SEGURO-243090 format. One record per residue: z, y, x of N, C-alpha, C in turn; residue in one letter; residue number from 1. Coordinates in pm, whole numbers, padded with zeros to 5 digits. Atoms other than C-alpha are relative to their C-alpha. Layout:
BEGIN
Z;Y;X;Z;Y;X;Z;Y;X;a;NUM
...
END
This chain:
BEGIN
-00103;-00100;-00017;08480;10643;11379;00024;00077;-00129;m;1
-00014;-00073;00127;08408;10826;11055;00078;-00083;-00103;r;2
-00069;00088;00094;08527;10525;10858;00151;00001;00025;l;3
-00142;-00003;-00034;08860;10525;11043;00063;00131;-00048;i;4
-00051;-00128;00045;08906;10896;10972;00009;00006;-00152;l;5
00000;00002;00146;08814;10847;10608;00116;-00085;-00053;l;6
-00108;00087;00044;09058;10557;10569;00136;00062;00028;l;7
-00125;-00067;-00033;09333;10750;10745;00030;00112;-00099;t;8
-00017;-00108;00098;09278;11048;10515;00036;-00054;-00137;s;9
-00028;00061;00130;09275;10826;10207;00143;-00052;-00005;l;10
-00136;00050;-00006;09599;10660;10314;00100;00115;-00011;f;11
-00090;-00116;00005;09762;11001;10368;00007;00058;-00140;a;12
00002;-00052;00137;09654;11117;10022;00081;-00091;-00093;i;13
-00073;00094;00086;09785;10802;09854;00149;00004;00029;l;14
-00141;-00006;-00036;10112;10822;10044;00064;00128;-00053;t;15
-00053;-00128;00046;10158;11188;09954;00020;00000;-00151;a;16
-00011;00002;00145;10105;11113;09586;00108;-00098;-00047;q;17
-00098;00100;00040;10345;10820;09580;00138;00062;-00010;a;18
-00135;-00051;00019;10692;10893;09448;00095;-00056;00104;g;19
-00098;00044;-00098;10980;10873;09689;00095;-00101;-00062;e;20
-00096;00101;00043;11214;10578;09666;00138;00064;-00005;i;21
-00134;-00056;00017;11556;10676;09532;00091;-00109;-00056;d;22
-00082;00112;00044;11780;10371;09522;00134;00044;-00058;q;23
-00128;-00049;00055;12097;10572;09459;-00018;00043;-00145;a;24
00027;-00040;00138;11943;10727;09147;-00028;-00122;-00087;a;25
00029;00122;00074;11820;10383;09042;00128;-00073;-00040;a;26
-00128;00067;00028;12167;10228;09070;00077;00077;-00107;i;27
-00070;-00085;00097;12318;10521;08880;-00061;-00016;-00139;s;28
00067;00014;00130;12058;10494;08602;00026;-00137;-00061;a;29
-00021;00136;00051;12106;10117;08574;00142;-00022;-00050;l;30
-00138;00013;00046;12480;10162;08526;00018;00060;-00138;q;31
-00001;-00054;00137;12403;10357;08210;-00058;-00107;-00093;r;32
00046;00102;00093;12334;10151;07901;-00139;00024;-00057;g;33
00126;-00032;00066;12011;10323;07801;-00123;-00011;00090;d;34
00115;00007;-00090;11788;10259;08104;-00071;-00135;-00010;s;35
00081;00122;-00004;11509;10004;08135;-00037;-00028;00144;l;36
00039;00044;-00132;11444;09806;08452;-00136;-00069;-00011;l;37
00136;00052;00012;11074;09738;08501;-00051;-00047;00136;i;38
00058;00063;-00119;10926;09502;08761;-00151;00015;-00011;d;39
00145;-00023;00008;10569;09611;08835;-00078;-00093;00093;v;40
00069;00098;-00087;10487;09314;09061;-00087;-00094;-00084;r;41
00085;00098;00068;10246;09033;08976;00086;-00104;-00070;s;42
-00070;00107;00072;10340;08749;08743;00051;-00106;00097;a;43
-00039;00100;-00100;10353;08514;09044;00124;00047;00077;e;44
-00117;-00054;-00071;10597;08741;09231;00122;-00002;-00091;e;45
-00109;-00003;00098;10810;08780;08918;00057;-00141;-00018;f;46
-00044;00139;00020;10824;08400;08872;00082;-00050;00118;a;47
-00074;00042;-00120;10959;08363;09227;00140;00061;00006;q;48
-00131;-00062;00005;11256;08584;09143;-00011;00143;-00046;g;49
00001;-00136;00054;11334;08902;08955;00143;00046;-00019;a;50
-00133;-00055;00023;11627;09133;08903;00044;-00031;-00143;l;51
-00049;00031;00135;11848;09043;08603;-00031;00113;-00098;p;52
00031;-00095;00105;11729;09212;08287;-00133;00072;00016;g;53
00127;-00068;-00024;11396;09322;08433;-00108;-00046;-00097;a;54
00119;00026;00080;11086;09345;08217;-00118;00010;00093;i;55
00115;-00006;-00088;10762;09262;08396;-00119;00065;-00070;r;56
00125;-00063;00041;10471;09498;08343;-00071;00036;00129;i;57
00073;-00027;-00122;10218;09493;08624;-00039;00147;00012;g;58
00027;-00143;-00019;10153;09835;08776;-00136;00040;-00056;h;59
00134;-00031;00048;09787;09815;08675;-00010;00005;-00152;e;60
00001;00000;00146;09877;09769;08308;00112;00084;-00061;e;61
-00117;-00075;00049;10179;09999;08281;-00037;00104;-00105;i;62
00039;-00106;00094;09993;10280;08102;-00032;-00058;-00138;a;63
00039;00061;00127;09861;10044;07834;00118;-00065;-00073;a;64
-00108;00078;00063;10189;09857;07771;00133;00071;-00013;r;65
-00133;-00061;-00006;10474;10101;07830;00052;00043;-00137;i;66
-00046;-00050;00131;10486;10245;07476;00064;-00110;-00084;a;67
-00057;00109;00079;10568;09901;07334;00143;-00033;00042;s;68
-00137;00028;-00045;10886;09872;07545;00083;00128;00015;v;69
-00072;-00126;-00018;10975;10240;07594;-00072;00111;-00076;a;70
00067;-00105;00076;10851;10458;07308;00061;00139;00022;p;71
-00068;-00127;-00027;11107;10728;07399;-00032;00045;00142;d;72
00043;-00046;-00132;10958;10926;07686;00113;00063;00082;k;73
-00115;-00051;-00073;11304;11053;07781;00096;-00111;00043;d;74
-00084;00113;-00041;11452;10706;07832;-00015;-00021;00151;q;75
00010;00026;-00143;11538;10637;08197;-00072;-00133;00027;p;76
00077;00117;-00039;11290;10393;08353;00017;-00019;00150;l;77
-00018;00033;-00141;11370;10223;08684;-00105;-00103;00037;v;78
00111;00085;-00040;11068;10069;08857;00023;-00058;00139;l;79
-00004;00058;-00134;11052;09828;09149;-00118;-00095;00018;y;80
00107;00093;-00035;10798;09611;09330;00038;-00070;00130;c;81
-00030;00067;-00126;10770;09439;09668;00038;00100;00109;r;82
-00023;-00095;-00109;10762;09748;09891;00032;00142;-00046;s;83
-00017;-00136;00051;10780;10057;09669;-00133;00070;-00025;g;84
00131;-00064;00018;10406;10136;09677;-00050;-00012;-00144;r;85
00048;00018;00138;10311;09985;09340;00092;00069;-00100;r;86
-00090;-00071;00090;10624;10126;09176;-00024;00150;00007;s;87
00035;-00142;-00012;10525;10469;09311;-00126;00032;-00080;a;88
00123;-00020;00079;10178;10432;09157;00031;-00004;-00149;l;89
-00039;00009;00141;10333;10324;08826;00079;00122;-00041;a;90
-00079;-00121;00028;10578;10615;08844;-00093;00118;-00024;q;91
00094;-00110;00015;10293;10858;08889;-00073;-00009;-00134;q;92
00069;00019;00129;10107;10711;08589;00090;00039;-00116;s;93
-00093;-00027;00110;10414;10730;08368;00033;00149;-00009;l;94
-00028;-00144;00002;10493;11086;08470;-00118;00079;-00055;e;95
00120;-00065;00055;10134;11187;08393;-00009;-00019;-00151;e;96
-00001;00027;00144;10187;11032;08048;00114;00075;-00071;m;97
-00107;-00079;00061;10492;11254;07991;00138;-00062;00007;g;98
-00133;00059;-00015;10779;11019;08081;00078;00086;00099;y;99
-00074;-00101;-00076;11053;11243;08218;00104;-00056;00097;s;100
-00105;00057;-00084;11304;11005;08380;-00046;-00132;00061;q;101
00055;00119;-00064;11109;10764;08598;00048;-00002;00145;v;102
-00058;00012;-00134;11278;10639;08915;-00067;-00116;00073;i;103
00054;00103;-00086;11111;10446;09195;00115;-00059;00080;n;104
-00112;00066;-00068;11378;10199;09308;-00044;-00069;00128;a;105
00049;00059;-00124;11155;10060;09582;-00016;-00149;-00006;g;106
00026;00142;-00021;11156;09703;09705;00104;-00090;-00064;a;107
-00086;00103;00060;11299;09403;09521;00104;-00048;00101;y;108
-00092;00056;-00100;11450;09262;09842;00106;00100;00045;d;109
-00098;-00102;-00036;11623;09592;09919;00096;00030;-00115;d;110
-00079;-00034;00118;11747;09647;09564;00096;-00111;-00041;l;111
-00082;00114;00044;11886;09298;09497;00142;00004;00055;l;112
-00140;-00003;-00047;12189;09321;09730;00079;00122;-00049;p;113
-00067;-00120;00052;12267;09672;09607;00051;-00024;-00141;l;114
-00040;00026;00138;12278;09556;09246;00114;-00104;-00003;l;115
-00107;00101;-00004;12492;09252;09335;00131;00066;00041;e;116
-00118;-00071;-00047;12734;09487;09511;00064;00083;-00110;h;117
-00051;-00088;00106;12767;09708;09200;00038;-00074;-00127;h;118
-00033;00074;00122;12825;09430;08948;00149;-00009;-00021;e;119
END
């Protein structure tokens, strides 16, 4: 019983820390010429399909690699993954590093039709 309570509490903490998905802000940022689209999924997921123009940086390596693709901490960064959870974790890491315009676009499958509609 204690384990269930502990896991429930841990899940609530992680969920509370995760950034909210904002697909409207993501679409708006992507329509500007200065934003970067970053896929934080695994290499295998990326190989199965990715959004046009996306750069793959796994969420677990985002802190170590972001400066090489986005040295300007004020550049808009749009993150996505499979469900929005890993992009929220990456968003939190980037914001802690001082990046000011980080948007969690959520799930690849949800974002793909939205981007096709805006082309």
